[in-house]
C-alpha positions in Angstrom: -11.4 -15.2 -12.2 -9.8 -13.7 -9.1 -8.1 -10.4 -9.6 -4.3 -10.1 -9.5 -2.9 -9.1 -6.1 -1.0 -5.9 -5.9 2.7 -6.5 -6.3 4.7 -6.5 -3.0 7.6 -4.9 -4.7 5.4 -1.9 -5.7 5.2 -0.9 -2.1 6.7 2.6 -1.7 10.0 2.9 0.0 10.4 5.3 2.9 12.9 8.1 2.2 16.2 7.9 4.0 16.8 10.4 6.8 19.4 12.9 5.7 22.9 12.4 6.9 22.7 15.8 8.7 20.0 14.5 11.1 21.1 13.0 14.4 18.1 10.9 15.4 19.5 9.9 18.7 20.0 13.5 19.9 17.0 14.7 18.0 19.1 17.5 16.4 20.2 18.4 12.9 22.8 20.5 11.0 20.8 20.5 7.8 20.4 23.5 5.5 16.9 24.8 4.9 17.1 23.2 1.4 17.9 19.8 2.9 15.0 20.0 5.3 12.6 21.2 2.6 13.8 18.4 0.2 13.3 15.8 2.9 9.9 17.1 3.8 8.9 17.0 0.2 10.1 13.4 -0.1 8.0 12.5 3.0 4.9 14.2 1.6 5.4 12.2 -1.7 5.9 9.0 0.3 2.7 9.6 2.3 0.8 10.0 -1.0 2.3 6.9 -2.5 1.4 4.9 0.7 -2.2 6.1 0.6 -2.4 5.1 -3.1 -0.9 1.7 -2.3 -3.3 1.2 0.6 -6.2 2.0 -1.7 -5.0 -0.6 -4.2 -4.8 -3.2 -1.4 -8.4 -2.3 -0.3 -9.6 -2.6 -3.9 -7.9 -6.0 -4.1 -9.6 -7.2 -0.9 -13.0 -6.0 -2.1 -12.5 -7.8 -5.4 -11.4 -10.9 -3.7 -14.4 -10.8 -1.4 -16.7 -10.4 -4.4 -14.9 -13.3 -6.1 -15.5 -15.5 -3.0 -19.2 -14.6 -3.0 -19.6 -15.5 -6.7 -17.6 -18.8 -6.1 -19.8 -19.8 -3.2 -23.0 -19.0 -5.2 -21.7 -21.1 -8.1 -20.8 -24.0 -5.8 -24.2 -23.9 -4.1 -25.9 -23.9 -7.5 -23.9 -27.0 -8.6 -24.8 -28.7 -5.3 -28.5 -28.1 -6.0 -28.2 -29.7 -9.4 -26.6 -32.8 -7.8 -29.4 -33.3 -5.3 
């Protein structure tokens, strides 16, 4: 049986840029605490993304193995028909 694909809704959500950041002007009025908190959220997000990517890779690997086994079974059945 094929493995269950990772849930799309489990994909991590990128943290919102703090309100004190002006992305257009590339400036900010954030306190050190706000910058630190945002950087911490980004670090956590990167870890979550890496974990999610690994889950996707595992799923692809399991799906490829399932395909190989399915083809082997089908070829075996074909040999018995001939």
